[in-house]
VEXDREN-2710 file (C-alpha; in Angstrom, 1 decimal):
% VEXDREN-2710
k/r/px/py/pz
1/UNK/91.0/57.1/62.3
2/UNK/91.7/57.5/66.1
3/UNK/88.8/58.8/68.2
4/UNK/90.2/61.3/70.8
5/UNK/86.8/61.4/72.5
6/UNK/87.3/57.9/73.7
7/UNK/90.4/58.9/75.7
8/UNK/88.6/59.7/78.9
9/UNK/90.5/60.3/82.2
10/UNK/89.7/56.8/83.6
11/UNK/90.9/55.1/80.5
12/UNK/94.1/57.2/80.4
13/UNK/94.9/56.5/84.0
14/UNK/94.5/52.8/83.4
15/UNK/96.6/52.9/80.3
16/UNK/99.3/54.9/82.2
17/UNK/99.4/52.3/85.0
18/UNK/99.7/49.4/82.6
19/UNK/102.5/51.2/80.7
20/UNK/104.4/51.9/84.0
21/UNK/104.0/48.5/85.5
22/UNK/104.2/46.5/82.3
23/UNK/101.5/44.2/83.5
24/UNK/97.7/44.0/83.2
25/UNK/97.6/42.1/86.5
26/UNK/99.7/44.7/88.4
27/UNK/97.5/47.5/87.1
28/UNK/94.3/45.6/88.0
29/UNK/95.5/45.0/91.6
30/UNK/96.5/48.7/92.0
31/UNK/93.3/50.2/90.6
32/UNK/90.9/47.7/91.9
33/UNK/89.9/46.1/88.6
34/UNK/89.7/42.5/87.5
35/UNK/92.3/41.4/85.0
36/UNK/89.6/40.7/82.4
37/UNK/88.2/44.2/82.9
38/UNK/91.6/45.7/82.3
39/UNK/92.0/43.6/79.1
40/UNK/88.6/44.8/77.8
41/UNK/89.3/48.5/78.5
42/UNK/92.7/48.4/76.9
43/UNK/91.2/46.7/73.9
44/UNK/88.6/49.4/73.6
45/UNK/91.3/52.0/73.9
46/UNK/93.3/50.4/71.2
47/UNK/90.3/50.4/68.9
48/UNK/89.9/54.1/69.6
49/UNK/93.6/54.7/68.9
50/UNK/93.4/52.9/65.6
51/UNK/95.8/50.1/66.4
52/UNK/97.7/48.1/69.1
53/UNK/99.2/50.1/72.0
54/UNK/100.9/47.1/73.7
55/UNK/102.8/44.1/72.6
56/UNK/101.6/41.0/74.5
57/UNK/104.6/39.1/75.8
58/UNK/104.9/35.8/77.6
59/UNK/105.2/37.7/80.8
60/UNK/103.6/41.2/80.8
61/UNK/103.2/43.7/78.1
62/UNK/105.4/46.4/76.3
63/UNK/104.4/49.6/74.6
64/UNK/104.3/49.7/70.8
65/UNK/105.5/52.9/69.0
66/UNK/101.9/54.1/69.0
67/UNK/101.7/53.3/72.7
68/UNK/104.8/55.3/73.4
69/UNK/103.3/58.3/71.5
70/UNK/100.0/58.1/73.3
71/UNK/101.7/57.6/76.7
72/UNK/103.7/60.8/76.3
73/UNK/100.5/62.8/75.8
74/UNK/98.6/60.9/78.4
75/UNK/101.3/61.6/81.0
76/UNK/101.1/65.3/80.3
77/UNK/97.3/65.4/80.5
78/UNK/97.2/63.4/83.7
79/UNK/99.9/65.6/85.3
80/UNK/97.9/68.8/84.3
81/UNK/94.7/67.3/85.8
82/UNK/96.5/66.4/89.0
83/UNK/97.9/69.9/89.3
84/UNK/94.5/71.4/88.6
85/UNK/93.0/69.2/91.4
86/UNK/95.8/70.3/93.8
87/UNK/95.3/74.0/92.9
88/UNK/91.5/73.7/93.3
89/UNK/91.9/72.2/96.7
90/UNK/94.3/75.0/97.7
91/UNK/91.9/77.6/96.3
92/UNK/88.9/76.3/98.3
93/UNK/91.1/76.1/101.4
94/UNK/92.3/79.6/100.9
95/UNK/95.9/78.6/100.7
96/UNK/96.5/78.7/96.9
97/UNK/95.1/79.9/93.6
98/UNK/94.6/83.5/92.5
99/UNK/92.9/86.3/94.5
100/UNK/91.9/89.3/92.5
101/UNK/91.7/92.4/94.7
102/UNK/90.4/95.9/93.8
103/UNK/90.5/99.2/95.7
104/UNK/89.9/102.9/95.4
105/UNK/93.1/105.0/95.3
106/UNK/93.1/106.5/98.9
107/UNK/92.9/103.1/100.4
108/UNK/96.2/102.3/98.7
109/UNK/98.2/104.7/100.9
110/UNK/98.4/102.1/103.7
111/UNK/95.3/100.0/104.2
112/UNK/95.8/97.7/101.2
113/UNK/99.6/97.5/101.1
114/UNK/99.9/96.8/104.8
115/UNK/97.1/94.2/104.8
116/UNK/98.2/92.5/101.6
117/UNK/101.7/92.2/102.9
118/UNK/100.4/90.4/106.1
119/UNK/98.2/88.2/103.9
120/UNK/101.0/87.3/101.5
121/UNK/103.3/86.4/104.4
122/UNK/100.5/84.1/105.8
123/UNK/99.6/82.6/102.4
124/UNK/102.6/82.6/100.1
125/UNK/100.9/80.2/97.8
126/UNK/98.1/82.7/96.8
127/UNK/98.8/84.7/93.7
128/UNK/97.6/88.2/94.4
129/UNK/96.3/90.3/91.5
130/UNK/95.5/94.0/92.1
131/UNK/93.4/96.7/90.3
132/UNK/92.8/100.3/91.3
133/UNK/89.6/102.2/90.3
134/UNK/86.9/104.4/91.6
135/UNK/84.2/102.6/93.7
136/UNK/81.5/102.5/90.9
137/UNK/84.0/100.9/88.5
138/UNK/85.0/98.3/91.2
139/UNK/81.4/97.4/91.7
140/UNK/81.1/96.9/87.9
141/UNK/84.1/94.6/88.0
142/UNK/82.6/92.6/90.9
143/UNK/79.4/92.2/88.8
144/UNK/81.4/91.0/85.9
145/UNK/83.2/88.4/88.0
146/UNK/86.6/90.1/87.4
147/UNK/87.3/90.7/91.1
148/UNK/87.1/88.4/94.1
149/UNK/87.0/91.3/96.7
150/UNK/86.9/95.1/96.5
151/UNK/87.5/97.9/99.0
152/UNK/84.8/100.5/98.2
153/UNK/83.3/103.5/99.9
154/UNK/79.8/104.9/100.1
155/UNK/81.0/108.3/98.8
156/UNK/78.9/109.1/95.7
157/UNK/77.8/105.5/95.4
158/UNK/75.3/103.3/97.3
159/UNK/76.9/100.0/98.2
160/UNK/75.1/97.3/96.3
161/UNK/72.9/94.9/98.2
162/UNK/73.7/91.8/96.2
163/UNK/77.2/91.6/97.6
164/UNK/78.3/90.8/101.1
165/UNK/79.5/94.1/102.7
166/UNK/81.9/94.0/105.5
167/UNK/82.1/97.5/107.2
168/UNK/85.8/98.3/107.8
169/UNK/85.9/101.9/109.2
170/UNK/84.6/105.4/109.1
171/UNK/87.1/107.5/107.1
172/UNK/87.2/111.0/108.7
173/UNK/88.4/114.2/107.1
174/UNK/91.6/115.8/108.4
175/UNK/93.1/119.1/107.3
176/UNK/96.7/119.3/106.1
177/UNK/98.5/122.5/107.1
178/UNK/102.0/123.8/106.6
179/UNK/104.0/123.5/109.9
180/UNK/104.2/127.2/110.3
181/UNK/100.4/127.8/109.9
182/UNK/98.9/129.7/112.8
183/UNK/96.5/126.7/113.5
184/UNK/99.1/124.0/113.2
185/UNK/99.7/123.9/116.9
186/UNK/96.1/123.3/117.9
187/UNK/94.8/119.8/118.9
188/UNK/91.9/120.2/116.4
189/UNK/90.7/122.8/114.0
190/UNK/87.3/124.4/113.5
191/UNK/86.7/124.3/109.7
192/UNK/85.1/127.8/109.9
193/UNK/88.5/129.2/111.0
194/UNK/89.7/128.2/107.5
195/UNK/87.0/129.9/105.6
196/UNK/89.4/132.5/104.1
197/UNK/92.0/129.9/103.1
198/UNK/92.6/128.9/99.5
199/UNK/91.8/125.1/99.1
200/UNK/93.8/122.7/97.0
201/UNK/91.4/120.2/95.5
202/UNK/91.4/117.5/92.8
203/UNK/87.9/117.2/91.4
204/UNK/86.9/119.2/88.3
205/UNK/84.8/122.3/88.9
206/UNK/81.1/121.6/89.5
207/UNK/81.7/118.0/90.7
208/UNK/80.4/117.1/94.3
209/UNK/83.3/116.6/96.7
210/UNK/83.8/115.9/100.4
211/UNK/85.4/119.4/100.6
212/UNK/82.2/121.1/99.3
213/UNK/80.0/119.0/101.6
214/UNK/82.2/119.7/104.7
215/UNK/82.4/123.4/104.0
216/UNK/78.6/123.6/103.4
217/UNK/78.0/121.9/106.7
218/UNK/80.3/124.5/108.3
219/UNK/78.4/127.4/106.6
220/UNK/80.7/128.7/103.9
221/UNK/81.8/128.0/100.3
222/UNK/85.5/127.2/100.0
223/UNK/87.8/129.4/98.0
224/UNK/89.2/127.1/95.4
225/UNK/90.9/127.4/92.1
226/UNK/94.1/125.3/92.5
227/UNK/93.2/121.8/91.2
228/UNK/95.9/119.1/91.6
229/UNK/95.0/115.5/91.0
230/UNK/97.9/113.6/92.7
231/UNK/98.2/113.5/96.4
232/UNK/102.0/114.1/96.2
233/UNK/101.3/117.3/94.2
234/UNK/98.6/118.5/96.6
235/UNK/101.0/118.1/99.6
236/UNK/103.7/120.0/97.7
237/UNK/101.3/122.9/97.1
238/UNK/100.3/123.0/100.8
239/UNK/104.0/122.8/101.9
240/UNK/104.8/125.7/99.7
241/UNK/102.1/127.8/101.5
242/UNK/99.8/128.0/98.5
243/UNK/96.8/126.7/100.4
244/UNK/95.4/123.9/102.6
245/UNK/93.7/120.6/101.7
246/UNK/91.5/118.0/103.3
247/UNK/93.0/114.5/103.6
248/UNK/90.9/111.4/104.3
249/UNK/92.3/109.6/107.4
250/UNK/93.0/106.6/105.2
251/UNK/95.7/108.6/103.4
252/UNK/97.3/110.0/106.6
253/UNK/100.4/107.9/106.4
254/UNK/101.2/109.4/103.0
255/UNK/101.5/112.9/104.4
256/UNK/105.1/114.1/104.4
257/UNK/106.7/115.5/107.6
258/UNK/106.7/119.0/106.2
259/UNK/102.9/119.1/106.9
260/UNK/100.8/118.6/110.0
261/UNK/97.4/116.9/110.1
262/UNK/94.7/118.1/112.4
263/UNK/91.3/116.6/113.1
264/UNK/88.3/118.8/112.4
265/UNK/86.0/119.9/115.2
266/UNK/82.3/119.0/115.1
267/UNK/80.2/116.6/113.1
268/UNK/81.5/116.6/109.5
269/UNK/80.8/114.3/106.5
270/UNK/82.6/111.0/106.6
271/UNK/82.5/108.0/104.3
272/UNK/82.1/104.4/105.3
273/UNK/84.6/102.0/103.8
274/UNK/83.6/98.4/103.1
275/UNK/85.0/95.2/101.8
276/UNK/82.6/93.9/99.1
277/UNK/82.5/90.2/98.3
278/UNK/80.4/88.2/95.9
279/UNK/78.4/85.2/97.3
280/UNK/79.7/82.6/97.6
281/UNK/83.1/84.2/98.3
282/UNK/86.5/82.5/98.1
283/UNK/87.9/81.6/101.5
284/UNK/90.9/83.7/100.8
285/UNK/88.7/86.7/100.1
286/UNK/86.8/86.2/103.3
287/UNK/90.0/86.0/105.3
288/UNK/91.4/89.1/103.6
289/UNK/88.2/91.0/104.5
290/UNK/88.7/90.1/108.1
291/UNK/92.3/91.2/108.0
292/UNK/91.3/94.5/106.5
293/UNK/89.0/95.1/109.4
294/UNK/91.9/94.7/111.8
295/UNK/93.9/97.6/110.2
296/UNK/94.5/100.6/112.4
297/UNK/95.1/104.2/111.1
298/UNK/98.0/106.2/112.2
299/UNK/95.7/108.7/113.8
300/UNK/92.4/107.8/115.5
301/UNK/89.9/106.4/113.0
302/UNK/86.5/105.7/114.5
303/UNK/85.9/102.0/114.2
304/UNK/82.4/100.7/113.3
END
């Protein structure tokens, strides 16, 4: 019975070259073997295959039916191995392979799309895969080896020390106001002047939020009650005059023209945004982290 374990890569490459050239001598010259070594290895391969693979002719050799069958499979295997080698080389150079990227939702307003577009233009051979999740879940996926790089924030989570952390920016809070709001014309807004406003928020009641932290720092408790999860919905409520909302600077480009964004006066809570990478990191992931650090907000984010 044929022994498939004997069909190692070196034996298959030798067999393939003999089949293509039709000559033990030509294959020996090309691969750096002696002719006797080629004869011995082909004989061993024939024993493993259960019968002759070549007809020995006065000048050269010719595949038998069994040889043709094995050669079809050998050619596929060798082609796949060659492709794997090429893809591995491209992966380690950062010019090919798959790059698995994760990010929290707010960073997807502009930071990730704009940077991934630049990266894709520079490296069209890299297959980009993307996942959105909260920072704690992204860290779990990094731990599990399911992501090659993740954009996370230090809001409600301590960045893990076992990953390489590349600081990207400080994400400030801005306030979104209707264009006809009395404070819309100011260069910046004191949060205390908004103490009587109704606030549009997303988190369930009782959960810590940047809104609660910011208002606590300003000395008041925000008047809430309208909870809208999606950014587009929050902006619609504000545009209708039903309240105001805080917008992380990362999401500034997503704000429609019916609203205005104003910086908040004074020292207020901000979150640090990082690119987190496992060690060792893929070259493509390291390059993407550098490109993320070059991104500029549409307002005036404070760089680290």
